[in-house]
Phi, psi and omega in degrees: 000132183246162181294326182301334179281345178265321185223139184275334196256173173296159178299145176294317171199173179234153183227160167247129185224155175210131191214148174233151177240139183228161180262357178212161185291154174240100183303320180302325181284313183296321182289336174296313178296313184297322184292328180282335193284145170291339187252359179050255189265023185250086179288160172275128179243126182197169178238121171256137181255114179271152176234088182291145178241120186307130176063027178231066174293351178271356184227122186240144178218128180212161176240140178212122177058037174074013173250135178272137180231129175247140181222135175231131181287141181252163176291137185291130186237354181259123173303130184264128182298137180298334180283358180307119193270351184286138173283129184111188186223152171282151177228150178256134185232144166257146185223140179228155169238146183226154180271350182214159175295124179293156178280139178228171186282342182227151178289131183256135177255127186282141181237101183289134175238119177278134179237138162238103197243126175260129184218141174228146180250137181229154176270187180303327183274359181071033175261141180294138182237154179237342178266127186249137182258161186228110356294153186294151175223090188192173175244115175259130173243126186224150169227127188226131168274129182229149178231120180235118178051047176075009177247131179269142173225171182222143181223142177232134191211156167245142175223119184242127181225144169096338180206062183269097174238158180303321181290331174285324174298317184297315181299317182292319182301318182287348176261000178261132184292149178242120172261145181313329183274356172273108187231164177296327182296322179256022174265111183198178178266165172312310183298319183291321181291323180291315182295322181284323192252347177246307186291312186269355186282000000 
């Protein structure tokens, strides 16, 4: 299944992302996000429904508030500094929003994921911002508690849009805390995590 079969237009915007998943909470990471946030201890709570596609960790489809979101991982085109200190790798994604579920060649089954998310948005100078542009030009840092089929997981992530250069990625990486439980092995996207830990288990 390819993105052109899901969406007819050019992507709404693109992002550079890196994410880790954990089986238990990490207070240091949630506290880092809370300290940067304008809202401190007020997480966003919602349920997103994902539609995993077998053997496609590079393709994500979910519905949130009756809006469908499609994302596809792209080939990496930005040279990554060798001194990038974060364990794991950044990924490049294109994103679309749709008003209805796109037609696909196979039937998709929805997977509800309950989320409690702490999120902060930063500008290029790492200052907290509250006004959002479209398409976005910001650094999003999040820590989220998620529940999938009665099992709790936790995820910490960076999402960068609008100014992805090697120098900027390196600067952001150096300002991000590194916990011993952040490893290359548990660094992956939502589509890859769902396929490996829910669909294939």
